[in-house]
N, CA, C and O atoms as a Maestro MAE file, in Angstrom:
{
 s_m_m2io_version
 :::
 2.0.0
}

f_m_ct {
 s_m_title
 :::
 protein
 m_atom[276] {
  # First column is atom index #
  i_m_mmod_type
  r_m_x_coord
  r_m_y_coord
  r_m_z_coord
  i_m_residue_number
  s_m_chain_name
  s_m_pdb_residue_name
  s_m_pdb_atom_name
  i_m_atomic_number
  :::
  1 25 4.283 -4.451 -1.544 1 A "MET " " N  " 7
  2 3 4.115 -4.940 -2.885 1 A "MET " " CA " 6
  3 2 4.475 -3.812 -3.853 1 A "MET " " C  " 6
  4 15 4.046 -2.671 -3.686 1 A "MET " " O  " 8
  5 25 5.259 -4.151 -4.851 2 A "LYS " " N  " 7
  6 3 5.594 -3.191 -5.903 2 A "LYS " " CA " 6
  7 2 4.580 -3.339 -7.031 2 A "LYS " " C  " 6
  8 15 3.968 -4.392 -7.206 2 A "LYS " " O  " 8
  9 25 4.416 -2.249 -7.796 3 A "ASN " " N  " 7
  10 3 3.496 -2.338 -8.923 3 A "ASN " " CA " 6
  11 2 3.940 -1.422 -10.053 3 A "ASN " " C  " 6
  12 15 4.735 -0.502 -9.857 3 A "ASN " " O  " 8
  13 25 3.415 -1.690 -11.222 4 A "ARG " " N  " 7
  14 3 3.717 -0.911 -12.426 4 A "ARG " " CA " 6
  15 2 2.517 -0.081 -12.861 4 A "ARG " " C  " 6
  16 15 2.410 0.301 -14.027 4 A "ARG " " O  " 8
  17 25 1.626 0.195 -11.936 5 A "LEU " " N  " 7
  18 3 0.372 0.863 -12.278 5 A "LEU " " CA " 6
  19 2 0.589 2.223 -12.927 5 A "LEU " " C  " 6
  20 15 -0.019 2.514 -13.957 5 A "LEU " " O  " 8
  21 25 1.438 3.058 -12.348 6 A "LYS " " N  " 7
  22 3 1.674 4.392 -12.896 6 A "LYS " " CA " 6
  23 2 2.265 4.291 -14.307 6 A "LYS " " C  " 6
  24 15 1.851 5.015 -15.212 6 A "LYS " " O  " 8
  25 25 3.220 3.402 -14.482 7 A "GLU " " N  " 7
  26 3 3.845 3.188 -15.785 7 A "GLU " " CA " 6
  27 2 2.819 2.730 -16.828 7 A "GLU " " C  " 6
  28 15 2.794 3.239 -17.948 7 A "GLU " " O  " 8
  29 25 1.985 1.778 -16.454 8 A "LEU " " N  " 7
  30 3 0.972 1.274 -17.380 8 A "LEU " " CA " 6
  31 2 -0.082 2.335 -17.691 8 A "LEU " " C  " 6
  32 15 -0.548 2.439 -18.826 8 A "LEU " " O  " 8
  33 25 -0.451 3.112 -16.691 9 A "ARG " " N  " 7
  34 3 -1.411 4.198 -16.916 9 A "ARG " " CA " 6
  35 2 -0.887 5.157 -17.972 9 A "ARG " " C  " 6
  36 15 -1.617 5.563 -18.877 9 A "ARG " " O  " 8
  37 25 0.398 5.516 -17.846 10 A "ALA " " N  " 7
  38 3 1.021 6.428 -18.811 10 A "ALA " " CA " 6
  39 2 1.062 5.792 -20.200 10 A "ALA " " C  " 6
  40 15 0.777 6.449 -21.202 10 A "ALA " " O  " 8
  41 25 1.417 4.519 -20.249 11 A "GLU " " N  " 7
  42 3 1.481 3.800 -21.523 11 A "GLU " " CA " 6
  43 2 0.122 3.796 -22.230 11 A "GLU " " C  " 6
  44 15 0.049 3.895 -23.455 11 A "GLU " " O  " 8
  45 25 -0.942 3.682 -21.450 12 A "PHE " " N  " 7
  46 3 -2.288 3.621 -22.006 12 A "PHE " " CA " 6
  47 2 -2.941 4.999 -22.109 12 A "PHE " " C  " 6
  48 15 -4.068 5.123 -22.586 12 A "PHE " " O  " 8
  49 25 -2.229 6.031 -21.660 13 A "GLY " " N  " 7
  50 3 -2.760 7.388 -21.747 13 A "GLY " " CA " 6
  51 2 -3.946 7.642 -20.849 13 A "GLY " " C  " 6
  52 15 -4.850 8.400 -21.203 13 A "GLY " " O  " 8
  53 25 -3.951 7.009 -19.678 14 A "LEU " " N  " 7
  54 3 -5.071 7.163 -18.744 14 A "LEU " " CA " 6
  55 2 -4.684 8.059 -17.575 14 A "LEU " " C  " 6
  56 15 -3.570 7.972 -17.058 14 A "LEU " " O  " 8
  57 25 -5.595 8.908 -17.169 15 A "SER " " N  " 7
  58 3 -5.402 9.669 -15.935 15 A "SER " " CA " 6
  59 2 -5.766 8.763 -14.760 15 A "SER " " C  " 6
  60 15 -6.336 7.687 -14.940 15 A "SER " " O  " 8
  61 25 -5.428 9.215 -13.567 16 A "GLN " " N  " 7
  62 3 -5.814 8.443 -12.381 16 A "GLN " " CA " 6
  63 2 -7.334 8.325 -12.305 16 A "GLN " " C  " 6
  64 15 -7.861 7.268 -11.959 16 A "GLN " " O  " 8
  65 25 -8.031 9.402 -12.624 17 A "GLN " " N  " 7
  66 3 -9.489 9.379 -12.569 17 A "GLN " " CA " 6
  67 2 -10.074 8.432 -13.606 17 A "GLN " " C  " 6
  68 15 -11.024 7.704 -13.316 17 A "GLN " " O  " 8
  69 25 -9.518 8.435 -14.806 18 A "GLU " " N  " 7
  70 3 -10.018 7.531 -15.854 18 A "GLU " " CA " 6
  71 2 -9.823 6.072 -15.450 18 A "GLU " " C  " 6
  72 15 -10.714 5.244 -15.641 18 A "GLU " " O  " 8
  73 25 -8.653 5.762 -14.890 19 A "LEU " " N  " 7
  74 3 -8.415 4.392 -14.442 19 A "LEU " " CA " 6
  75 2 -9.363 4.033 -13.304 19 A "LEU " " C  " 6
  76 15 -9.925 2.938 -13.278 19 A "LEU " " O  " 8
  77 25 -9.537 4.953 -12.373 20 A "ALA " " N  " 7
  78 3 -10.447 4.710 -11.251 20 A "ALA " " CA " 6
  79 2 -11.859 4.419 -11.743 20 A "ALA " " C  " 6
  80 15 -12.506 3.489 -11.262 20 A "ALA " " O  " 8
  81 25 -12.334 5.203 -12.689 21 A "THR " " N  " 7
  82 3 -13.679 5.007 -13.238 21 A "THR " " CA " 6
  83 2 -13.799 3.641 -13.899 21 A "THR " " C  " 6
  84 15 -14.768 2.919 -13.665 21 A "THR " " O  " 8
  85 25 -12.825 3.286 -14.718 22 A "ARG " " N  " 7
  86 3 -12.854 1.974 -15.384 22 A "ARG " " CA " 6
  87 2 -12.801 0.827 -14.389 22 A "ARG " " C  " 6
  88 15 -13.431 -0.211 -14.591 22 A "ARG " " O  " 8
  89 25 -12.042 1.019 -13.305 23 A "ALA " " N  " 7
  90 3 -11.872 -0.049 -12.319 23 A "ALA " " CA " 6
  91 2 -12.995 -0.072 -11.279 23 A "ALA " " C  " 6
  92 15 -13.116 -1.034 -10.521 23 A "ALA " " O  " 8
  93 25 -13.811 0.977 -11.241 24 A "GLY " " N  " 7
  94 3 -14.907 1.029 -10.276 24 A "GLY " " CA " 6
  95 2 -14.451 1.344 -8.864 24 A "GLY " " C  " 6
  96 15 -15.047 0.886 -7.889 24 A "GLY " " O  " 8
  97 25 -13.378 2.137 -8.762 25 A "VAL " " N  " 7
  98 3 -12.857 2.544 -7.453 25 A "VAL " " CA " 6
  99 2 -12.677 4.053 -7.450 25 A "VAL " " C  " 6
  100 15 -12.885 4.708 -8.471 25 A "VAL " " O  " 8
  101 25 -12.293 4.603 -6.312 26 A "SER " " N  " 7
  102 3 -12.053 6.040 -6.229 26 A "SER " " CA " 6
  103 2 -10.658 6.384 -6.740 26 A "SER " " C  " 6
  104 15 -9.773 5.531 -6.806 26 A "SER " " O  " 8
  105 25 -10.486 7.640 -7.096 27 A "ARG " " N  " 7
  106 3 -9.160 8.115 -7.509 27 A "ARG " " CA " 6
  107 2 -8.167 7.957 -6.362 27 A "ARG " " C  " 6
  108 15 -6.993 7.663 -6.588 27 A "ARG " " O  " 8
  109 25 -8.638 8.152 -5.132 28 A "GLN " " N  " 7
  110 3 -7.782 7.999 -3.963 28 A "GLN " " CA " 6
  111 2 -7.249 6.570 -3.855 28 A "GLN " " C  " 6
  112 15 -6.112 6.363 -3.431 28 A "GLN " " O  " 8
  113 25 -8.062 5.589 -4.235 29 A "THR " " N  " 7
  114 3 -7.616 4.198 -4.220 29 A "THR " " CA " 6
  115 2 -6.494 3.991 -5.230 29 A "THR " " C  " 6
  116 15 -5.491 3.344 -4.929 29 A "THR " " O  " 8
  117 25 -6.667 4.542 -6.426 30 A "VAL " " N  " 7
  118 3 -5.626 4.420 -7.452 30 A "VAL " " CA " 6
  119 2 -4.327 5.055 -6.959 30 A "VAL " " C  " 6
  120 15 -3.251 4.478 -7.115 30 A "VAL " " O  " 8
  121 25 -4.430 6.236 -6.370 31 A "ILE " " N  " 7
  122 3 -3.246 6.921 -5.841 31 A "ILE " " CA " 6
  123 2 -2.560 6.056 -4.787 31 A "ILE " " C  " 6
  124 15 -1.342 5.881 -4.823 31 A "ILE " " O  " 8
  125 25 -3.333 5.517 -3.853 32 A "ALA " " N  " 7
  126 3 -2.773 4.717 -2.770 32 A "ALA " " CA " 6
  127 2 -2.098 3.451 -3.297 32 A "ALA " " C  " 6
  128 15 -1.037 3.066 -2.807 32 A "ALA " " O  " 8
  129 25 -2.705 2.804 -4.288 33 A "VAL " " N  " 7
  130 3 -2.104 1.601 -4.867 33 A "VAL " " CA " 6
  131 2 -0.810 1.974 -5.582 33 A "VAL " " C  " 6
  132 15 0.210 1.308 -5.402 33 A "VAL " " O  " 8
  133 25 -0.842 3.025 -6.387 34 A "GLU " " N  " 7
  134 3 0.351 3.452 -7.122 34 A "GLU " " CA " 6
  135 2 1.514 3.751 -6.183 34 A "GLU " " C  " 6
  136 15 2.660 3.421 -6.487 34 A "GLU " " O  " 8
  137 25 1.226 4.369 -5.053 35 A "LYS " " N  " 7
  138 3 2.273 4.747 -4.105 35 A "LYS " " CA " 6
  139 2 2.675 3.609 -3.174 35 A "LYS " " C  " 6
  140 15 3.571 3.768 -2.346 35 A "LYS " " O  " 8
  141 25 2.017 2.468 -3.308 36 A "GLY " " N  " 7
  142 3 2.355 1.323 -2.468 36 A "GLY " " CA " 6
  143 2 1.835 1.410 -1.049 36 A "GLY " " C  " 6
  144 15 2.277 0.661 -0.177 36 A "GLY " " O  " 8
  145 25 0.901 2.316 -0.809 37 A "ARG " " N  " 7
  146 3 0.316 2.455 0.531 37 A "ARG " " CA " 6
  147 2 -0.855 1.511 0.743 37 A "ARG " " C  " 6
  148 15 -1.315 1.327 1.869 37 A "ARG " " O  " 8
  149 25 -1.336 0.915 -0.339 38 A "TYR " " N  " 7
  150 3 -2.498 0.032 -0.264 38 A "TYR " " CA " 6
  151 2 -2.303 -1.101 -1.261 38 A "TYR " " C  " 6
  152 15 -2.054 -0.862 -2.443 38 A "TYR " " O  " 8
  153 25 -2.416 -2.329 -0.780 39 A "ASP " " N  " 7
  154 3 -2.378 -3.489 -1.666 39 A "ASP " " CA " 6
  155 2 -3.808 -3.783 -2.106 39 A "ASP " " C  " 6
  156 15 -4.699 -3.926 -1.269 39 A "ASP " " O  " 8
  157 25 -4.031 -3.872 -3.415 40 A "PRO " " N  " 7
  158 3 -5.395 -4.081 -3.891 40 A "PRO " " CA " 6
  159 2 -5.914 -5.463 -3.520 40 A "PRO " " C  " 6
  160 15 -5.146 -6.407 -3.338 40 A "PRO " " O  " 8
  161 25 -7.223 -5.558 -3.412 41 A "SER " " N  " 7
  162 3 -7.851 -6.868 -3.212 41 A "SER " " CA " 6
  163 2 -7.621 -7.706 -4.456 41 A "SER " " C  " 6
  164 15 -7.295 -7.172 -5.517 41 A "SER " " O  " 8
  165 25 -7.787 -8.997 -4.334 42 A "LEU " " N  " 7
  166 3 -7.630 -9.880 -5.489 42 A "LEU " " CA " 6
  167 2 -8.627 -9.521 -6.596 42 A "LEU " " C  " 6
  168 15 -8.239 -9.476 -7.763 42 A "LEU " " O  " 8
  169 25 -9.899 -9.265 -6.267 43 A "PRO " " N  " 7
  170 3 -10.823 -8.859 -7.344 43 A "PRO " " CA " 6
  171 2 -10.374 -7.580 -8.062 43 A "PRO " " C  " 6
  172 15 -10.487 -7.494 -9.285 43 A "PRO " " O  " 8
  173 25 -9.868 -6.591 -7.326 44 A "LEU " " N  " 7
  174 3 -9.398 -5.363 -7.957 44 A "LEU " " CA " 6
  175 2 -8.157 -5.646 -8.807 44 A "LEU " " C  " 6
  176 15 -8.021 -5.090 -9.897 44 A "LEU " " O  " 8
  177 25 -7.266 -6.488 -8.333 45 A "ALA " " N  " 7
  178 3 -6.076 -6.849 -9.119 45 A "ALA " " CA " 6
  179 2 -6.500 -7.494 -10.440 45 A "ALA " " C  " 6
  180 15 -5.893 -7.225 -11.476 45 A "ALA " " O  " 8
  181 25 -7.528 -8.336 -10.417 46 A "PHE " " N  " 7
  182 3 -8.021 -8.959 -11.654 46 A "PHE " " CA " 6
  183 2 -8.638 -7.909 -12.587 46 A "PHE " " C  " 6
  184 15 -8.453 -7.979 -13.802 46 A "PHE " " O  " 8
  185 25 -9.356 -6.954 -12.035 47 A "VAL " " N  " 7
  186 3 -9.938 -5.888 -12.855 47 A "VAL " " CA " 6
  187 2 -8.826 -5.090 -13.536 47 A "VAL " " C  " 6
  188 15 -8.893 -4.822 -14.735 47 A "VAL " " O  " 8
  189 25 -7.806 -4.713 -12.767 48 A "LEU " " N  " 7
  190 3 -6.687 -3.958 -13.333 48 A "LEU " " CA " 6
  191 2 -5.949 -4.777 -14.383 48 A "LEU " " C  " 6
  192 15 -5.526 -4.246 -15.410 48 A "LEU " " O  " 8
  193 25 -5.799 -6.049 -14.126 49 A "SER " " N  " 7
  194 3 -5.180 -6.956 -15.093 49 A "SER " " CA " 6
  195 2 -5.954 -6.945 -16.404 49 A "SER " " C  " 6
  196 15 -5.359 -6.917 -17.481 49 A "SER " " O  " 8
  197 25 -7.264 -6.968 -16.314 50 A "GLY " " N  " 7
  198 3 -8.102 -6.940 -17.504 50 A "GLY " " CA " 6
  199 2 -8.025 -5.622 -18.246 50 A "GLY " " C  " 6
  200 15 -8.009 -5.602 -19.477 50 A "GLY " " O  " 8
  201 25 -7.977 -4.527 -17.518 51 A "ILE " " N  " 7
  202 3 -7.895 -3.206 -18.148 51 A "ILE " " CA " 6
  203 2 -6.610 -3.086 -18.969 51 A "ILE " " C  " 6
  204 15 -6.618 -2.574 -20.088 51 A "ILE " " O  " 8
  205 25 -5.512 -3.566 -18.394 52 A "PHE " " N  " 7
  206 3 -4.222 -3.425 -19.063 52 A "PHE " " CA " 6
  207 2 -3.847 -4.623 -19.936 52 A "PHE " " C  " 6
  208 15 -2.836 -4.591 -20.637 52 A "PHE " " O  " 8
  209 25 -4.662 -5.678 -19.892 53 A "GLY " " N  " 7
  210 3 -4.378 -6.849 -20.715 53 A "GLY " " CA " 6
  211 2 -3.069 -7.523 -20.371 53 A "GLY " " C  " 6
  212 15 -2.369 -8.038 -21.244 53 A "GLY " " O  " 8
  213 25 -2.743 -7.515 -19.079 54 A "ARG " " N  " 7
  214 3 -1.508 -8.127 -18.595 54 A "ARG " " CA " 6
  215 2 -1.837 -9.065 -17.437 54 A "ARG " " C  " 6
  216 15 -2.777 -8.806 -16.686 54 A "ARG " " O  " 8
  217 25 -1.081 -10.146 -17.282 55 A "PRO " " N  " 7
  218 3 -1.284 -10.996 -16.102 55 A "PRO " " CA " 6
  219 2 -0.999 -10.208 -14.817 55 A "PRO " " C  " 6
  220 15 -0.182 -9.287 -14.817 55 A "PRO " " O  " 8
  221 25 -1.658 -10.566 -13.759 56 A "ILE " " N  " 7
  222 3 -1.480 -9.877 -12.478 56 A "ILE " " CA " 6
  223 2 -0.006 -9.792 -12.093 56 A "ILE " " C  " 6
  224 15 0.453 -8.756 -11.613 56 A "ILE " " O  " 8
  225 25 0.737 -10.879 -12.302 57 A "GLU " " N  " 7
  226 3 2.139 -10.890 -11.887 57 A "GLU " " CA " 6
  227 2 3.022 -9.977 -12.740 57 A "GLU " " C  " 6
  228 15 4.179 -9.742 -12.392 57 A "GLU " " O  " 8
  229 25 2.494 -9.463 -13.845 58 A "ARG " " N  " 7
  230 3 3.224 -8.472 -14.652 58 A "ARG " " CA " 6
  231 2 2.932 -7.051 -14.172 58 A "ARG " " C  " 6
  232 15 3.596 -6.101 -14.586 58 A "ARG " " O  " 8
  233 25 1.938 -6.914 -13.300 59 A "ILE " " N  " 7
  234 3 1.575 -5.609 -12.745 59 A "ILE " " CA " 6
  235 2 2.056 -5.490 -11.303 59 A "ILE " " C  " 6
  236 15 2.573 -4.449 -10.898 59 A "ILE " " O  " 8
  237 25 1.882 -6.561 -10.531 60 A "PHE " " N  " 7
  238 3 2.225 -6.556 -9.113 60 A "PHE " " CA " 6
  239 2 3.292 -7.589 -8.811 60 A "PHE " " C  " 6
  240 15 3.224 -8.721 -9.290 60 A "PHE " " O  " 8
  241 25 4.286 -7.196 -8.008 61 A "THR " " N  " 7
  242 3 5.336 -8.120 -7.578 61 A "THR " " CA " 6
  243 2 5.598 -7.918 -6.090 61 A "THR " " C  " 6
  244 15 5.444 -6.810 -5.577 61 A "THR " " O  " 8
  245 25 5.992 -8.977 -5.399 62 A "PRO " " N  " 7
  246 3 6.265 -8.817 -3.963 62 A "PRO " " CA " 6
  247 2 7.488 -7.949 -3.721 62 A "PRO " " C  " 6
  248 15 8.394 -7.888 -4.552 62 A "PRO " " O  " 8
  249 25 7.506 -7.278 -2.576 63 A "ASP " " N  " 7
  250 3 8.657 -6.446 -2.190 63 A "ASP " " CA " 6
  251 2 9.898 -7.290 -1.930 63 A "ASP " " C  " 6
  252 15 11.020 -6.882 -2.232 63 A "ASP " " O  " 8
  253 25 9.681 -8.462 -1.369 64 A "THR " " N  " 7
  254 3 10.813 -9.302 -0.983 64 A "THR " " CA " 6
  255 2 10.698 -10.682 -1.596 64 A "THR " " C  " 6
  256 15 9.661 -11.055 -2.142 64 A "THR " " O  " 8
  257 25 11.758 -11.413 -1.497 65 A "ASP " " N  " 7
  258 3 11.790 -12.788 -1.960 65 A "ASP " " CA " 6
  259 2 10.856 -13.622 -1.079 65 A "ASP " " C  " 6
  260 15 11.024 -13.635 0.140 65 A "ASP " " O  " 8
  261 25 9.871 -14.321 -1.670 66 A "PRO " " N  " 7
  262 3 8.929 -15.119 -0.872 66 A "PRO " " CA " 6
  263 2 9.627 -16.146 0.017 66 A "PRO " " C  " 6
  264 15 9.081 -16.514 1.058 66 A "PRO " " O  " 8
  265 25 10.797 -16.613 -0.353 67 A "ALA " " N  " 7
  266 3 11.515 -17.591 0.445 67 A "ALA " " CA " 6
  267 2 11.994 -16.991 1.767 67 A "ALA " " C  " 6
  268 15 12.274 -17.725 2.714 67 A "ALA " " O  " 8
  269 25 12.089 -15.662 1.836 68 A "GLN " " N  " 7
  270 3 12.555 -14.995 3.050 68 A "GLN " " CA " 6
  271 2 11.439 -14.725 4.041 68 A "GLN " " C  " 6
  272 15 11.704 -14.232 5.137 68 A "GLN " " O  " 8
  273 25 10.219 -15.029 3.696 69 A "ARG " " N  " 7
  274 3 9.078 -14.765 4.594 69 A "ARG " " CA " 6
  275 2 8.939 -15.812 5.648 69 A "ARG " " C  " 6
  276 15 8.033 -15.736 6.478 69 A "ARG " " O  " 8
  :::
 }
 m_bond[275] {
  # First column is bond index #
  i_m_from
  i_m_to
  i_m_order
  :::
  1 1 2 1
  2 2 3 1
  3 3 4 2
  4 3 5 1
  5 5 6 1
  6 6 7 1
  7 7 8 2
  8 7 9 1
  9 9 10 1
  10 10 11 1
  11 11 12 2
  12 11 13 1
  13 13 14 1
  14 14 15 1
  15 15 16 2
  16 15 17 1
  17 17 18 1
  18 18 19 1
  19 19 20 2
  20 19 21 1
  21 21 22 1
  22 22 23 1
  23 23 24 2
  24 23 25 1
  25 25 26 1
  26 26 27 1
  27 27 28 2
  28 27 29 1
  29 29 30 1
  30 30 31 1
  31 31 32 2
  32 31 33 1
  33 33 34 1
  34 34 35 1
  35 35 36 2
  36 35 37 1
  37 37 38 1
  38 38 39 1
  39 39 40 2
  40 39 41 1
  41 41 42 1
  42 42 43 1
  43 43 44 2
  44 43 45 1
  45 45 46 1
  46 46 47 1
  47 47 48 2
  48 47 49 1
  49 49 50 1
  50 50 51 1
  51 51 52 2
  52 51 53 1
  53 53 54 1
  54 54 55 1
  55 55 56 2
  56 55 57 1
  57 57 58 1
  58 58 59 1
  59 59 60 2
  60 59 61 1
  61 61 62 1
  62 62 63 1
  63 63 64 2
  64 63 65 1
  65 65 66 1
  66 66 67 1
  67 67 68 2
  68 67 69 1
  69 69 70 1
  70 70 71 1
  71 71 72 2
  72 71 73 1
  73 73 74 1
  74 74 75 1
  75 75 76 2
  76 75 77 1
  77 77 78 1
  78 78 79 1
  79 79 80 2
  80 79 81 1
  81 81 82 1
  82 82 83 1
  83 83 84 2
  84 83 85 1
  85 85 86 1
  86 86 87 1
  87 87 88 2
  88 87 89 1
  89 89 90 1
  90 90 91 1
  91 91 92 2
  92 91 93 1
  93 93 94 1
  94 94 95 1
  95 95 96 2
  96 95 97 1
  97 97 98 1
  98 98 99 1
  99 99 100 2
  100 99 101 1
  101 101 102 1
  102 102 103 1
  103 103 104 2
  104 103 105 1
  105 105 106 1
  106 106 107 1
  107 107 108 2
  108 107 109 1
  109 109 110 1
  110 110 111 1
  111 111 112 2
  112 111 113 1
  113 113 114 1
  114 114 115 1
  115 115 116 2
  116 115 117 1
  117 117 118 1
  118 118 119 1
  119 119 120 2
  120 119 121 1
  121 121 122 1
  122 122 123 1
  123 123 124 2
  124 123 125 1
  125 125 126 1
  126 126 127 1
  127 127 128 2
  128 127 129 1
  129 129 130 1
  130 130 131 1
  131 131 132 2
  132 131 133 1
  133 133 134 1
  134 134 135 1
  135 135 136 2
  136 135 137 1
  137 137 138 1
  138 138 139 1
  139 139 140 2
  140 139 141 1
  141 141 142 1
  142 142 143 1
  143 143 144 2
  144 143 145 1
  145 145 146 1
  146 146 147 1
  147 147 148 2
  148 147 149 1
  149 149 150 1
  150 150 151 1
  151 151 152 2
  152 151 153 1
  153 153 154 1
  154 154 155 1
  155 155 156 2
  156 155 157 1
  157 157 158 1
  158 158 159 1
  159 159 160 2
  160 159 161 1
  161 161 162 1
  162 162 163 1
  163 163 164 2
  164 163 165 1
  165 165 166 1
  166 166 167 1
  167 167 168 2
  168 167 169 1
  169 169 170 1
  170 170 171 1
  171 171 172 2
  172 171 173 1
  173 173 174 1
  174 174 175 1
  175 175 176 2
  176 175 177 1
  177 177 178 1
  178 178 179 1
  179 179 180 2
  180 179 181 1
  181 181 182 1
  182 182 183 1
  183 183 184 2
  184 183 185 1
  185 185 186 1
  186 186 187 1
  187 187 188 2
  188 187 189 1
  189 189 190 1
  190 190 191 1
  191 191 192 2
  192 191 193 1
  193 193 194 1
  194 194 195 1
  195 195 196 2
  196 195 197 1
  197 197 198 1
  198 198 199 1
  199 199 200 2
  200 199 201 1
  201 201 202 1
  202 202 203 1
  203 203 204 2
  204 203 205 1
  205 205 206 1
  206 206 207 1
  207 207 208 2
  208 207 209 1
  209 209 210 1
  210 210 211 1
  211 211 212 2
  212 211 213 1
  213 213 214 1
  214 214 215 1
  215 215 216 2
  216 215 217 1
  217 217 218 1
  218 218 219 1
  219 219 220 2
  220 219 221 1
  221 221 222 1
  222 222 223 1
  223 223 224 2
  224 223 225 1
  225 225 226 1
  226 226 227 1
  227 227 228 2
  228 227 229 1
  229 229 230 1
  230 230 231 1
  231 231 232 2
  232 231 233 1
  233 233 234 1
  234 234 235 1
  235 235 236 2
  236 235 237 1
  237 237 238 1
  238 238 239 1
  239 239 240 2
  240 239 241 1
  241 241 242 1
  242 242 243 1
  243 243 244 2
  244 243 245 1
  245 245 246 1
  246 246 247 1
  247 247 248 2
  248 247 249 1
  249 249 250 1
  250 250 251 1
  251 251 252 2
  252 251 253 1
  253 253 254 1
  254 254 255 1
  255 255 256 2
  256 255 257 1
  257 257 258 1
  258 258 259 1
  259 259 260 2
  260 259 261 1
  261 261 262 1
  262 262 263 1
  263 263 264 2
  264 263 265 1
  265 265 266 1
  266 266 267 1
  267 267 268 2
  268 267 269 1
  269 269 270 1
  270 270 271 1
  271 271 272 2
  272 271 273 1
  273 273 274 1
  274 274 275 1
  275 275 276 2
  :::
 }
}
């Protein structure tokens, strides 16, 4: 899954730790999500969506075309 987390964090002037605190997760979780090593749970995706005021699909997108799965 691709994401715009790092870009949005920069746009909002948030450090990884600040985002982690707001989202109720560890900084390591934020790092892993940003690097694409961890796909967030649906509840976490909704929390991040709320923090950035963007729909989930504007933050996270699939790596491949769903029709190819």
